[in-house]
N, C-alpha and C positions, 0 to 999 in steps of 0.2 A: 336812215338810208337816203342818200341824196340822188335825185333824179338828174341825169345829164341834160345839158342844154339842148343837145341834138334830139334827145328823146322828147323833150317838151315841144320843140318845134315840129317834129314829125307827128306827134300826137295831135297838136293843134291843127295841122294840115289835114290829117286823116279825119278828124272830127268835123272839120269844115266841109270836106268832100262828102262825108256821110250825111251831114245836115242838108247839103245841097241836093243830093240824090233823093233822100227821103222826103224833102219838101216837094220836089218835082213829082215824085210818085204819089204823094198824098194829095196834091192839087189835082192830079189826073184822076184820082179816085173820088174827088168831090170835097175834100177838106179845103179849108180856107187858110191863108197865111195870116198869122197874128201880127207880124211886123208890118205896120202901115207903109213904110218906105218900100219894102219888097213887094207888098201886095199891089202897089200901083204899077210896078213894072212887070209883074208876072205874066200878063197877057202876051207880051213881046218876049219870046224865049231868048233872043240875043241880048236884049237890054237887061233881062233878069240875070243872065250869066255874067254879063259885064259888071253889073251892080254887085253881084255876089262876090265876084273876083276882086273888086275894089275893096269890099268889106274885109275879105280874107287877107289881102295884102296889107291893109291898114292894121289888122290884128297882128300879123307877123312882124311888121315894123315896130309896133308897140311892145310886143313880146321881146324882140331883140333889144329894144331900148331898156326894158326893165331888167333883162339879164345882164346887160352891160353896166347899168347903174348899180346893180346888186354887188358887183365886184368891188366898187368903192364904198358903198353903204350896205352892209350885209342885212340891214333891217328890211330891205326890199326883196330879199330872196323868196319869201313865201308868195309874193305877188305873182311871180311867173307861173307857179303852179295853180294859183287861184284863177288867173286868166285862162289857162288851159281847161280847168274844171268848168268854168263858166261857158266855154265853147263846147264842151262835151254835153252839157245839159240840154240844149235844144235838139241835138241829135238823138239822145236817149228819149226825150219827150216824144219826138216824131216816131221813133220805133215803137214806143208803148202805145201811142195813139193808133198807129197802123196795125198793131197787134190786137186791137179791140178794147183796150182800156178806155174808160171814160175820163175826161179831163178832171172831174172831181176826185176820182179814185187815185189818179196820178198825184194830185196835190196832196191828198191825205197821206198817201204812202210816203211821199217825199218829206212832208213835214214830220211825220212820225219818225222816219229814219234820221232826220236832222236833230230832232229833240233827243233821240236815244244816243246820238253820237256826241252831242255837246255836253 
């Protein structure tokens, strides 16, 4: 089953918005940001939002580029889904951390799931 390009872009954007919201919520609850570039700008809400928007726009441009290049070179088709999957991971990680899971249990669960899938 092939995922439509619009669905990939929409999923990427929703995952980005979810990651943004859960990051802000987590920081307000006392968690720290793991990404050093974002951690530097977190104290300034406007700068943080602008930086995050820049990262998201860059990701969308990259995703569109991969989708377009995949039309000519079909070997690149899986990369678009991979980029979206990699964007979903921080959002899911934030949700799990905010739900009370410890970082080590998240890593063990993820590694176990990946090993069983591969």
